[in-house]
All heavy atoms as TSV, in Angstrom:
chain	resi	resn	atom	element	x	y	z
A	1	ILE	N	N	81.659	107.735	113.659
A	1	ILE	CA	C	82.712	107.255	112.910
A	1	ILE	C	C	82.418	107.199	111.422
A	1	ILE	O	O	83.325	107.551	110.670
A	1	ILE	CB	C	83.219	105.872	113.428
A	1	ILE	CG1	C	83.855	105.999	114.770
A	1	ILE	CG2	C	84.062	105.094	112.371
A	1	ILE	CD1	C	84.243	104.682	115.396
A	2	ALA	N	N	81.357	106.852	111.132
A	2	ALA	CA	C	80.859	106.619	109.656
A	2	ALA	C	C	81.105	107.935	108.938
A	2	ALA	O	O	81.616	108.018	107.818
A	2	ALA	CB	C	79.516	106.013	109.447
A	3	SER	N	N	80.405	109.007	109.352
A	3	SER	CA	C	80.594	110.420	108.757
A	3	SER	C	C	81.923	110.867	108.683
A	3	SER	O	O	82.365	111.412	107.600
A	3	SER	CB	C	79.558	111.364	109.335
A	3	SER	OG	O	79.947	111.613	110.700
A	4	ALA	N	N	82.714	110.657	109.706
A	4	ALA	CA	C	84.163	111.083	109.710
A	4	ALA	C	C	84.921	110.406	108.597
A	4	ALA	O	O	85.800	110.853	107.928
A	4	ALA	CB	C	84.786	110.938	111.161
A	5	LEU	N	N	84.649	108.918	108.547
A	5	LEU	CA	C	85.304	108.289	107.510
A	5	LEU	C	C	84.975	108.653	106.087
A	5	LEU	O	O	85.820	108.716	105.235
A	5	LEU	CB	C	85.045	106.766	107.698
A	5	LEU	CG	C	85.973	105.997	108.676
A	5	LEU	CD1	C	85.484	104.556	108.910
A	5	LEU	CD2	C	87.428	106.060	108.382
A	6	ARG	N	N	83.611	108.970	105.840
A	6	ARG	CA	C	83.238	109.455	104.595
A	6	ARG	C	C	84.020	110.657	104.184
A	6	ARG	O	O	84.523	110.813	103.033
A	6	ARG	CB	C	81.694	109.642	104.470
A	6	ARG	CG	C	80.888	108.510	104.357
A	6	ARG	CD	C	79.425	108.829	104.050
A	6	ARG	NE	N	78.734	107.967	104.928
A	6	ARG	CZ	C	78.032	108.058	106.005
A	6	ARG	NH1	N	78.040	109.212	106.614
A	6	ARG	NH2	N	77.458	107.101	106.627
A	7	VAL	N	N	84.045	111.637	105.131
A	7	VAL	CA	C	84.827	112.924	104.824
A	7	VAL	C	C	86.271	112.607	104.513
A	7	VAL	O	O	86.879	113.096	103.620
A	7	VAL	CB	C	84.658	113.943	105.905
A	7	VAL	CG1	C	85.532	115.112	105.684
A	7	VAL	CG2	C	83.144	114.361	106.104
A	8	ALA	N	N	86.899	111.760	105.409
A	8	ALA	CA	C	88.231	111.487	105.285
A	8	ALA	C	C	88.658	110.673	104.021
A	8	ALA	O	O	89.722	110.986	103.390
A	8	ALA	CB	C	88.788	110.656	106.466
A	9	THR	N	N	87.798	109.718	103.529
A	9	THR	CA	C	88.174	109.031	102.381
A	9	THR	C	C	87.950	110.060	101.063
A	9	THR	O	O	88.738	109.856	100.340
A	9	THR	CB	C	87.174	107.792	102.136
A	9	THR	OG1	O	85.770	108.138	102.213
A	9	THR	CG2	C	87.435	106.773	103.167
A	10	ARG	N	N	87.076	110.801	101.199
A	10	ARG	CA	C	86.917	111.749	99.991
A	10	ARG	C	C	88.087	112.827	99.861
A	10	ARG	O	O	88.454	113.134	98.844
A	10	ARG	CB	C	85.498	112.659	100.251
A	10	ARG	CG	C	84.384	111.810	99.784
A	10	ARG	CD	C	83.165	112.662	99.839
A	10	ARG	NE	N	81.892	111.835	99.914
A	10	ARG	CZ	C	81.156	111.841	100.991
A	10	ARG	NH1	N	81.213	112.835	101.910
A	10	ARG	NH2	N	80.026	111.048	101.056
A	11	SER	N	N	88.665	113.194	101.165
A	11	SER	CA	C	89.611	114.249	101.190
A	11	SER	C	C	91.018	113.567	101.155
A	11	SER	O	O	92.072	114.230	100.922
A	11	SER	CB	C	89.553	115.113	102.327
A	11	SER	OG	O	89.766	114.437	103.434
A	12	GLY	N	N	91.148	112.280	101.379
A	12	GLY	CA	C	92.417	111.577	101.381
A	12	GLY	C	C	93.141	111.790	102.711
A	12	GLY	O	O	94.360	111.682	102.776
A	13	ASP	N	N	92.413	112.145	103.789
A	13	ASP	CA	C	92.993	112.375	105.104
A	13	ASP	C	C	93.294	110.978	105.786
A	13	ASP	O	O	92.695	110.386	106.515
A	13	ASP	CB	C	91.923	113.081	105.916
A	13	ASP	CG	C	92.426	113.368	107.311
A	13	ASP	OD1	O	93.557	113.042	107.669
A	13	ASP	OD2	O	91.548	114.078	107.995
A	14	THR	N	N	94.626	110.632	105.438
A	14	THR	CA	C	95.012	109.363	105.919
A	14	THR	C	C	95.042	109.205	107.451
A	14	THR	O	O	94.834	108.195	108.041
A	14	THR	CB	C	96.372	108.931	105.313
A	14	THR	OG1	O	97.324	109.813	105.555
A	14	THR	CG2	C	96.179	108.709	103.834
A	15	ALA	N	N	95.439	110.343	108.116
A	15	ALA	CA	C	95.520	110.209	109.679
A	15	ALA	C	C	94.151	110.016	110.214
A	15	ALA	O	O	94.107	109.093	111.109
A	15	ALA	CB	C	96.161	111.555	110.081
A	16	THR	N	N	93.183	110.579	109.704
A	16	THR	CA	C	91.766	110.284	110.227
A	16	THR	C	C	91.377	109.021	109.878
A	16	THR	O	O	90.772	108.245	110.754
A	16	THR	CB	C	90.797	111.471	109.813
A	16	THR	OG1	O	91.244	112.652	110.226
A	16	THR	CG2	C	89.399	111.088	110.158
A	17	ILE	N	N	91.643	108.596	108.643
A	17	ILE	CA	C	91.166	107.105	108.228
A	17	ILE	C	C	91.887	106.068	109.197
A	17	ILE	O	O	91.194	105.262	109.685
A	17	ILE	CB	C	91.572	106.873	106.804
A	17	ILE	CG1	C	90.811	107.737	105.883
A	17	ILE	CG2	C	91.413	105.382	106.430
A	17	ILE	CD1	C	91.224	107.696	104.373
A	18	ARG	N	N	93.218	106.293	109.389
A	18	ARG	CA	C	93.890	105.281	110.212
A	18	ARG	C	C	93.308	105.339	111.647
A	18	ARG	O	O	93.060	104.283	112.360
A	18	ARG	CB	C	95.404	105.658	110.247
A	18	ARG	CG	C	96.062	105.180	108.964
A	18	ARG	CD	C	97.605	105.291	109.074
A	18	ARG	NE	N	98.065	106.528	109.777
A	18	ARG	CZ	C	98.541	107.605	109.216
A	18	ARG	NH1	N	98.475	107.706	107.955
A	18	ARG	NH2	N	99.003	108.598	109.875
A	19	ALA	N	N	93.015	106.582	112.239
A	19	ALA	CA	C	92.538	106.735	113.663
A	19	ALA	C	C	91.108	106.103	113.779
A	19	ALA	O	O	90.857	105.346	114.719
A	19	ALA	CB	C	92.536	108.119	114.096
A	20	LYS	N	N	90.268	106.423	112.835
A	20	LYS	CA	C	88.891	105.867	112.982
A	20	LYS	C	C	88.725	104.342	112.644
A	20	LYS	O	O	87.999	103.711	113.311
A	20	LYS	CB	C	87.937	106.746	111.961
A	20	LYS	CG	C	87.914	108.236	112.232
A	20	LYS	CD	C	87.352	108.503	113.642
A	20	LYS	CE	C	87.287	110.049	113.963
A	20	LYS	NZ	N	86.858	110.257	115.294
A	21	THR	N	N	89.592	103.986	111.565
A	21	THR	CA	C	89.497	102.560	111.412
A	21	THR	C	C	90.082	101.805	112.493
A	21	THR	O	O	89.691	100.588	112.732
A	21	THR	CB	C	90.145	102.190	110.008
A	21	THR	OG1	O	91.431	102.670	110.035
A	21	THR	CG2	C	89.348	102.762	108.840
A	22	HIS	N	N	91.092	102.245	113.137
A	22	HIS	CA	C	91.675	101.589	114.322
A	22	HIS	C	C	90.589	101.272	115.360
A	22	HIS	O	O	90.378	100.149	115.943
A	22	HIS	CB	C	92.727	102.419	114.911
A	22	HIS	CG	C	93.360	101.754	116.100
A	22	HIS	ND1	N	94.362	100.806	116.076
A	22	HIS	CD2	C	93.355	101.969	117.421
A	22	HIS	CE1	C	94.736	100.392	117.100
A	22	HIS	NE2	N	94.117	101.159	118.081
A	23	VAL	N	N	89.828	102.327	115.752
A	23	VAL	CA	C	88.669	102.173	116.599
A	23	VAL	C	C	87.639	101.106	116.067
A	23	VAL	O	O	87.235	100.236	116.807
A	23	VAL	CB	C	87.984	103.505	116.946
A	23	VAL	CG1	C	86.734	103.378	117.733
A	23	VAL	CG2	C	89.084	104.394	117.623
A	24	LEU	N	N	87.358	101.231	114.838
A	24	LEU	CA	C	86.320	100.354	114.309
A	24	LEU	C	C	86.691	99.020	114.130
A	24	LEU	O	O	85.900	98.125	114.429
A	24	LEU	CB	C	85.958	100.965	112.840
A	24	LEU	CG	C	84.758	100.444	112.131
A	24	LEU	CD1	C	83.500	100.647	112.998
A	24	LEU	CD2	C	84.559	101.226	110.862
A	25	ILE	N	N	87.994	98.698	113.922
A	25	ILE	CA	C	88.549	97.356	113.873
A	25	ILE	C	C	88.318	96.811	115.405
A	25	ILE	O	O	87.827	95.590	115.457
A	25	ILE	CB	C	90.097	97.325	113.624
A	25	ILE	CG1	C	90.233	97.661	111.977
A	25	ILE	CG2	C	90.676	95.991	113.851
A	25	ILE	CD1	C	91.628	98.009	111.712
A	26	SER	N	N	88.634	97.533	116.304
A	26	SER	CA	C	88.519	96.939	117.790
A	26	SER	C	C	87.121	96.754	118.081
A	26	SER	O	O	86.756	95.592	118.723
A	26	SER	CB	C	89.115	97.992	118.756
A	26	SER	OG	O	90.481	98.104	118.432
A	27	VAL	N	N	86.160	97.647	117.834
A	27	VAL	CA	C	84.879	97.457	118.185
A	27	VAL	C	C	84.232	96.389	117.540
A	27	VAL	O	O	83.340	95.575	118.051
A	27	VAL	CB	C	84.047	98.856	118.017
A	27	VAL	CG1	C	82.613	98.645	118.165
A	27	VAL	CG2	C	84.525	99.904	118.918
A	28	ALA	N	N	84.361	96.299	116.139
A	28	ALA	CA	C	83.824	95.341	115.279
A	28	ALA	C	C	84.260	93.962	115.753
A	28	ALA	O	O	83.498	92.896	115.827
A	28	ALA	CB	C	84.148	95.523	113.738
A	29	GLY	N	N	85.591	93.842	115.983
A	29	GLY	CA	C	86.107	92.499	116.549
A	29	GLY	C	C	85.498	92.161	117.913
A	29	GLY	O	O	85.079	91.004	118.064
A	30	ALA	N	N	85.229	93.134	118.760
A	30	ALA	CA	C	84.671	92.847	120.106
A	30	ALA	C	C	83.175	92.396	120.113
A	30	ALA	O	O	82.843	91.511	120.852
A	30	ALA	CB	C	84.675	94.056	120.960
A	31	ILE	N	N	82.490	92.819	119.102
A	31	ILE	CA	C	81.092	92.396	119.027
A	31	ILE	C	C	80.885	91.330	117.875
A	31	ILE	O	O	79.694	90.901	117.778
A	31	ILE	CB	C	80.215	93.658	118.653
A	31	ILE	CG1	C	80.528	94.214	117.326
A	31	ILE	CG2	C	80.257	94.674	119.721
A	31	ILE	CD1	C	79.525	95.306	116.841
A	32	GLY	N	N	81.869	90.921	117.287
A	32	GLY	CA	C	81.790	89.792	116.339
A	32	GLY	C	C	81.354	90.166	114.983
A	32	GLY	O	O	80.913	89.316	114.205
A	33	ALA	N	N	81.415	91.407	114.541
A	33	ALA	CA	C	81.088	91.910	113.232
A	33	ALA	C	C	82.241	91.648	112.363
A	33	ALA	O	O	82.973	92.552	111.978
A	33	ALA	CB	C	80.655	93.364	113.306
A	34	ILE	N	N	82.577	90.450	111.977
A	34	ILE	CA	C	83.766	90.179	111.263
A	34	ILE	C	C	83.872	90.760	109.810
A	34	ILE	O	O	84.996	91.253	109.492
A	34	ILE	CB	C	83.845	88.575	111.032
A	34	ILE	CG1	C	83.797	87.905	112.463
A	34	ILE	CG2	C	85.044	88.181	110.384
A	34	ILE	CD1	C	84.801	88.359	113.415
A	35	SER	N	N	82.822	90.932	109.167
A	35	SER	CA	C	82.766	91.491	107.820
A	35	SER	C	C	83.209	92.972	108.028
A	35	SER	O	O	84.049	93.628	107.239
A	35	SER	CB	C	81.477	91.406	107.246
A	35	SER	OG	O	81.420	92.063	105.915
A	36	LEU	N	N	82.592	93.644	108.895
A	36	LEU	CA	C	82.915	95.016	109.188
A	36	LEU	C	C	84.399	95.160	109.682
A	36	LEU	O	O	85.074	96.084	109.278
A	36	LEU	CB	C	81.920	95.650	110.215
A	36	LEU	CG	C	82.250	97.118	110.722
A	36	LEU	CD1	C	82.196	98.015	109.491
A	36	LEU	CD2	C	81.264	97.521	111.785
A	37	GLN	N	N	84.837	94.290	110.437
A	37	GLN	CA	C	86.202	94.295	110.979
A	37	GLN	C	C	87.194	94.158	109.804
A	37	GLN	O	O	88.120	94.976	109.662
A	37	GLN	CB	C	86.507	93.145	111.919
A	37	GLN	CG	C	87.929	93.247	112.530
A	37	GLN	CD	C	88.105	91.992	113.470
A	37	GLN	OE1	O	87.258	91.132	113.600
A	37	GLN	NE2	N	89.283	91.945	113.989
A	38	HIS	N	N	86.867	93.224	108.822
A	38	HIS	CA	C	87.736	93.045	107.617
A	38	HIS	C	C	87.770	94.264	106.757
A	38	HIS	O	O	88.795	94.641	106.217
A	38	HIS	CB	C	87.318	91.749	106.830
A	38	HIS	CG	C	87.662	90.597	107.626
A	38	HIS	ND1	N	87.703	89.225	107.102
A	38	HIS	CD2	C	88.008	90.225	108.866
A	38	HIS	CE1	C	87.996	88.349	107.934
A	38	HIS	NE2	N	88.166	88.976	109.064
A	39	ASP	N	N	86.586	94.784	106.591
A	39	ASP	CA	C	86.511	96.100	105.725
A	39	ASP	C	C	87.282	97.142	106.362
A	39	ASP	O	O	88.046	97.912	105.644
A	39	ASP	CB	C	85.019	96.448	105.492
A	39	ASP	CG	C	84.271	95.528	104.776
A	39	ASP	OD1	O	84.755	94.737	103.866
A	39	ASP	OD2	O	82.981	95.570	104.951
A	40	ALA	N	N	87.160	97.377	107.647
A	40	ALA	CA	C	88.028	98.402	108.363
A	40	ALA	C	C	89.472	98.164	108.143
A	40	ALA	O	O	90.367	99.009	108.077
A	40	ALA	CB	C	87.508	98.484	109.849
A	41	GLU	N	N	89.837	96.810	108.406
A	41	GLU	CA	C	91.249	96.589	108.229
A	41	GLU	C	C	91.758	96.901	106.831
A	41	GLU	O	O	92.923	97.269	106.668
A	41	GLU	CB	C	91.400	95.027	108.543
A	41	GLU	CG	C	91.284	94.795	109.973
A	41	GLU	CD	C	91.209	93.232	110.339
A	41	GLU	OE1	O	90.958	92.437	109.363
A	41	GLU	OE2	O	91.469	92.791	111.426
A	42	ALA	N	N	90.971	96.592	105.851
A	42	ALA	CA	C	91.419	96.864	104.459
A	42	ALA	C	C	91.607	98.395	104.257
A	42	ALA	O	O	92.530	98.649	103.618
A	42	ALA	CB	C	90.368	96.216	103.451
A	43	LEU	N	N	90.692	99.121	104.785
A	43	LEU	CA	C	90.687	100.560	104.635
A	43	LEU	C	C	91.942	101.093	105.463
A	43	LEU	O	O	92.700	101.885	104.900
A	43	LEU	CB	C	89.532	101.369	105.005
A	43	LEU	CG	C	89.633	102.852	104.879
A	43	LEU	CD1	C	89.925	103.274	103.467
A	43	LEU	CD2	C	88.134	103.357	105.383
A	44	ASN	N	N	92.199	100.517	106.623
A	44	ASN	CA	C	93.290	100.908	107.342
A	44	ASN	C	C	94.521	100.616	106.626
A	44	ASN	O	O	95.533	101.473	106.519
A	44	ASN	CB	C	93.236	100.199	108.723
A	44	ASN	CG	C	94.392	100.762	109.681
A	44	ASN	OD1	O	95.587	100.132	109.535
A	44	ASN	ND2	N	93.985	101.405	110.601
A	45	ARG	N	N	94.793	99.351	106.042
A	45	ARG	CA	C	95.911	99.052	105.256
A	45	ARG	C	C	96.077	99.993	104.111
A	45	ARG	O	O	97.245	100.504	103.866
A	45	ARG	CB	C	95.785	97.679	104.727
A	45	ARG	CG	C	96.710	96.662	105.200
A	45	ARG	CD	C	96.655	95.365	104.664
A	45	ARG	NE	N	95.329	94.854	104.141
A	45	ARG	CZ	C	94.324	94.287	104.867
A	45	ARG	NH1	N	94.537	94.093	106.128
A	45	ARG	NH2	N	93.353	93.859	104.259
A	46	ALA	N	N	95.038	100.369	103.390
A	46	ALA	CA	C	95.150	101.277	102.212
A	46	ALA	C	C	95.672	102.638	102.702
A	46	ALA	O	O	96.525	103.144	102.077
A	46	ALA	CB	C	93.887	101.423	101.514
A	47	ALA	N	N	95.290	103.069	103.884
A	47	ALA	CA	C	95.621	104.411	104.429
A	47	ALA	C	C	97.082	104.324	104.782
A	47	ALA	O	O	97.908	105.235	104.557
A	47	ALA	CB	C	94.762	104.823	105.619
A	48	HIS	N	N	97.573	103.213	105.397
A	48	HIS	CA	C	98.989	103.119	105.857
A	48	HIS	C	C	99.913	102.959	104.562
A	48	HIS	O	O	101.069	103.527	104.634
A	48	HIS	CB	C	99.161	101.810	106.646
A	48	HIS	CG	C	98.909	102.107	108.075
A	48	HIS	ND1	N	99.754	102.717	108.954
A	48	HIS	CD2	C	97.818	101.762	108.897
A	48	HIS	CE1	C	99.202	102.738	110.149
A	48	HIS	NE2	N	98.029	102.191	110.139
A	49	GLU	N	N	99.352	102.420	103.451
A	49	GLU	CA	C	100.168	102.152	102.334
A	49	GLU	C	C	100.067	103.444	101.388
A	49	GLU	O	O	100.733	103.382	100.249
A	49	GLU	CB	C	99.807	100.924	101.652
A	49	GLU	CG	C	100.136	99.640	102.548
A	49	GLU	CD	C	99.535	98.385	101.909
A	49	GLU	OE1	O	98.889	98.438	100.904
A	49	GLU	OE2	O	99.801	97.359	102.526
A	50	GLY	N	N	99.137	104.291	101.666
A	50	GLY	CA	C	99.019	105.506	100.796
A	50	GLY	C	C	98.285	105.135	99.559
A	50	GLY	O	O	98.480	105.886	98.473
A	51	ARG	N	N	97.397	104.153	99.469
A	51	ARG	CA	C	96.700	103.704	98.268
A	51	ARG	C	C	95.251	104.418	98.308
A	51	ARG	O	O	94.300	103.843	98.548
A	51	ARG	CB	C	96.515	102.202	98.199
A	51	ARG	CG	C	97.764	101.516	98.049
A	51	ARG	CD	C	97.524	99.975	97.845
A	51	ARG	NE	N	97.222	99.340	99.165
A	51	ARG	CZ	C	95.909	98.924	99.375
A	51	ARG	NH1	N	95.040	98.951	98.431
A	51	ARG	NH2	N	95.683	98.296	100.549
A	52	ALA	N	N	95.326	105.713	97.947
A	52	ALA	CA	C	94.055	106.573	97.871
A	52	ALA	C	C	93.060	105.855	96.847
A	52	ALA	O	O	91.819	106.129	97.148
A	52	ALA	CB	C	94.414	107.975	97.459
A	53	GLU	N	N	93.511	105.200	95.878
A	53	GLU	CA	C	92.566	104.639	94.890
A	53	GLU	C	C	91.615	103.588	95.625
A	53	GLU	O	O	90.536	103.318	95.164
A	53	GLU	CB	C	93.189	103.962	93.720
A	53	GLU	CG	C	94.016	102.631	94.042
A	53	GLU	CD	C	95.339	102.953	94.576
A	53	GLU	OE1	O	95.837	104.166	94.803
A	53	GLU	OE2	O	96.138	101.897	94.912
A	54	GLY	N	N	92.111	103.054	96.760
A	54	GLY	CA	C	91.275	102.091	97.444
A	54	GLY	C	C	90.362	102.714	98.540
A	54	GLY	O	O	89.427	102.031	99.076
A	55	PHE	N	N	90.493	104.003	98.673
A	55	PHE	CA	C	89.647	104.641	99.813
A	55	PHE	C	C	88.184	104.588	99.511
A	55	PHE	O	O	87.315	104.189	100.402
A	55	PHE	CB	C	90.089	106.099	99.984
A	55	PHE	CG	C	91.423	106.324	100.577
A	55	PHE	CD1	C	91.947	107.549	100.692
A	55	PHE	CD2	C	92.251	105.212	101.028
A	55	PHE	CE1	C	93.237	107.691	101.156
A	55	PHE	CE2	C	93.485	105.374	101.497
A	55	PHE	CZ	C	94.045	106.696	101.672
A	56	ALA	N	N	87.742	104.941	98.342
A	56	ALA	CA	C	86.309	105.010	97.966
A	56	ALA	C	C	85.571	103.663	98.114
A	56	ALA	O	O	84.673	103.526	98.813
A	56	ALA	CB	C	86.128	105.635	96.623
A	57	ALA	N	N	86.148	102.545	97.567
A	57	ALA	CA	C	85.537	101.287	97.541
A	57	ALA	C	C	85.455	100.709	98.929
A	57	ALA	O	O	84.452	100.285	99.452
A	57	ALA	CB	C	86.410	100.337	96.646
A	58	GLU	N	N	86.640	100.877	99.783
A	58	GLU	CA	C	86.638	100.390	101.060
A	58	GLU	C	C	85.699	101.186	101.932
A	58	GLU	O	O	84.944	100.555	102.875
A	58	GLU	CB	C	88.098	100.389	101.597
A	58	GLU	CG	C	88.999	99.441	100.950
A	58	GLU	CD	C	88.538	98.065	100.917
A	58	GLU	OE1	O	87.728	97.645	101.802
A	58	GLU	OE2	O	89.092	97.245	100.113
A	59	GLY	N	N	85.569	102.565	101.810
A	59	GLY	CA	C	84.659	103.288	102.465
A	59	GLY	C	C	83.272	102.924	102.221
A	59	GLY	O	O	82.446	102.832	103.223
A	60	GLU	N	N	82.895	102.600	101.016
A	60	GLU	CA	C	81.601	102.215	100.759
A	60	GLU	C	C	81.205	100.819	101.390
A	60	GLU	O	O	80.159	100.643	101.737
A	60	GLU	CB	C	81.372	102.069	99.255
A	60	GLU	CG	C	81.390	103.487	98.530
A	60	GLU	CD	C	81.326	103.354	97.010
A	60	GLU	OE1	O	81.177	102.270	96.472
A	60	GLU	OE2	O	81.661	104.562	96.441
A	61	ALA	N	N	82.231	99.883	101.374
A	61	ALA	CA	C	82.028	98.597	101.947
A	61	ALA	C	C	81.741	98.769	103.533
A	61	ALA	O	O	80.894	98.035	104.106
A	61	ALA	CB	C	83.228	97.778	101.772
A	62	ILE	N	N	82.500	99.772	104.184
A	62	ILE	CA	C	82.320	99.930	105.473
A	62	ILE	C	C	80.880	100.547	105.766
A	62	ILE	O	O	80.150	100.206	106.616
A	62	ILE	CB	C	83.292	100.886	106.045
A	62	ILE	CG1	C	84.778	100.149	106.249
A	62	ILE	CG2	C	82.972	101.463	107.502
A	62	ILE	CD1	C	85.886	100.904	106.530
A	63	ASP	N	N	80.466	101.469	105.006
A	63	ASP	CA	C	79.167	102.125	105.010
A	63	ASP	C	C	78.007	100.963	105.031
A	63	ASP	O	O	77.136	100.908	105.726
A	63	ASP	CB	C	78.760	103.105	103.896
A	63	ASP	CG	C	79.378	104.460	104.294
A	63	ASP	OD1	O	79.566	104.721	105.516
A	63	ASP	OD2	O	79.349	105.249	103.379
A	64	ARG	N	N	78.222	100.008	103.967
A	64	ARG	CA	C	77.177	98.986	103.824
A	64	ARG	C	C	77.176	98.066	105.159
A	64	ARG	O	O	76.146	97.739	105.595
A	64	ARG	CB	C	77.492	98.005	102.688
A	64	ARG	CG	C	77.116	98.641	101.273
A	64	ARG	CD	C	77.166	97.742	100.151
A	64	ARG	NE	N	78.609	97.227	99.916
A	64	ARG	CZ	C	79.488	97.844	99.232
A	64	ARG	NH1	N	79.248	99.016	98.698
A	64	ARG	NH2	N	80.673	97.380	99.083
A	65	ALA	N	N	78.389	97.666	105.525
A	65	ALA	CA	C	78.506	96.816	106.762
A	65	ALA	C	C	77.990	97.390	108.020
A	65	ALA	O	O	77.307	96.805	108.777
A	65	ALA	CB	C	79.984	96.360	106.980
A	66	LEU	N	N	78.176	98.719	108.185
A	66	LEU	CA	C	77.655	99.486	109.321
A	66	LEU	C	C	76.084	99.462	109.192
A	66	LEU	O	O	75.421	99.346	110.262
A	66	LEU	CB	C	78.217	100.882	109.392
A	66	LEU	CG	C	79.521	100.953	109.973
A	66	LEU	CD1	C	80.174	102.478	109.848
A	66	LEU	CD2	C	79.517	100.690	111.545
A	67	SER	N	N	75.659	99.711	108.019
A	67	SER	CA	C	74.142	99.821	107.843
A	67	SER	C	C	73.471	98.402	108.110
A	67	SER	O	O	72.477	98.365	108.819
A	67	SER	CB	C	73.826	100.203	106.460
A	67	SER	OG	O	74.175	101.533	106.184
A	68	GLU	N	N	74.117	97.350	107.735
A	68	GLU	CA	C	73.640	95.992	108.007
A	68	GLU	C	C	73.610	95.720	109.520
A	68	GLU	O	O	72.775	95.264	110.160
A	68	GLU	CB	C	74.494	94.971	107.205
A	68	GLU	CG	C	74.235	94.911	105.862
A	68	GLU	CD	C	75.209	93.976	105.082
A	68	GLU	OE1	O	75.911	93.257	105.797
A	68	GLU	OE2	O	75.375	94.064	103.860
A	69	LEU	N	N	74.814	96.210	110.186
A	69	LEU	CA	C	74.911	95.983	111.618
A	69	LEU	C	C	73.794	96.811	112.324
A	69	LEU	O	O	73.153	96.089	113.295
A	69	LEU	CB	C	76.263	96.387	112.113
A	69	LEU	CG	C	76.689	96.339	113.562
A	69	LEU	CD1	C	76.452	94.785	114.176
A	69	LEU	CD2	C	77.900	96.731	113.905
A	70	ILE	N	N	73.551	97.911	111.952
A	70	ILE	CA	C	72.582	98.832	112.650
A	70	ILE	C	C	71.167	98.223	112.449
A	70	ILE	O	O	70.436	98.180	113.289
A	70	ILE	CB	C	72.744	100.328	112.106
A	70	ILE	CG1	C	73.982	100.933	112.640
A	70	ILE	CG2	C	71.407	101.081	112.527
A	70	ILE	CD1	C	74.324	102.253	111.961
A	71	GLY	N	N	70.924	97.760	111.160
A	71	GLY	CA	C	69.752	97.089	110.932
A	71	GLY	C	C	69.406	95.874	111.771
A	71	GLY	O	O	68.329	95.577	112.354
A	72	PHE	N	N	70.498	95.096	111.894
A	72	PHE	CA	C	70.468	93.841	112.728
A	72	PHE	C	C	70.158	94.127	114.210
A	72	PHE	O	O	69.258	93.638	114.843
A	72	PHE	CB	C	71.763	93.103	112.605
A	72	PHE	CG	C	71.815	91.915	113.533
A	72	PHE	CD1	C	71.166	90.742	113.078
A	72	PHE	CD2	C	72.606	91.873	114.598
A	72	PHE	CE1	C	71.281	89.594	113.875
A	72	PHE	CE2	C	72.658	90.845	115.521
A	72	PHE	CZ	C	72.009	89.696	115.040
A	73	VAL	N	N	70.882	95.103	114.725
A	73	VAL	CA	C	70.752	95.499	116.083
A	73	VAL	C	C	69.347	96.180	116.341
A	73	VAL	O	O	68.701	95.924	117.261
A	73	VAL	CB	C	71.941	96.517	116.546
A	73	VAL	CG1	C	71.520	97.142	117.941
A	73	VAL	CG2	C	73.169	95.771	116.595
A	74	SER	N	N	68.911	97.013	115.348
A	74	SER	CA	C	67.593	97.532	115.569
A	74	SER	C	C	66.398	96.595	115.491
A	74	SER	O	O	65.350	96.852	116.154
A	74	SER	CB	C	67.358	98.651	114.369
A	74	SER	OG	O	68.325	99.642	114.466
A	75	ALA	N	N	66.597	95.639	114.821
A	75	ALA	CA	C	65.548	94.503	114.739
A	75	ALA	C	C	65.420	93.589	115.964
A	75	ALA	O	O	64.467	92.860	116.101
A	75	ALA	CB	C	65.805	93.654	113.522
A	76	ARG	N	N	66.395	93.778	116.865
A	76	ARG	CA	C	66.409	92.983	118.098
A	76	ARG	C	C	65.538	93.593	119.213
A	76	ARG	O	O	65.396	94.626	119.506
A	76	ARG	CB	C	67.757	92.632	118.549
A	76	ARG	CG	C	68.573	91.923	117.576
A	76	ARG	CD	C	68.086	90.508	117.276
A	76	ARG	NE	N	68.761	89.819	116.365
A	76	ARG	CZ	C	68.258	89.217	115.231
A	76	ARG	NH1	N	66.929	89.584	114.956
A	76	ARG	NH2	N	68.904	88.613	114.334
């Protein structure tokens, strides 16, 4: 999901952004990764509203949140 979102945010592919963030919102919510869920919701909203200027910042926030989550899970 992360690499697909990186490509989609760079190219402005709103359909892919919406699809991938939809999955990420669900998964993050299910595992209690609230920060990641909120970041994915923000990017999803930006894609629905066509606000391409928000894609890069929200995509970077998702990358950070995913990295933190992977680090947390790996340490267990």
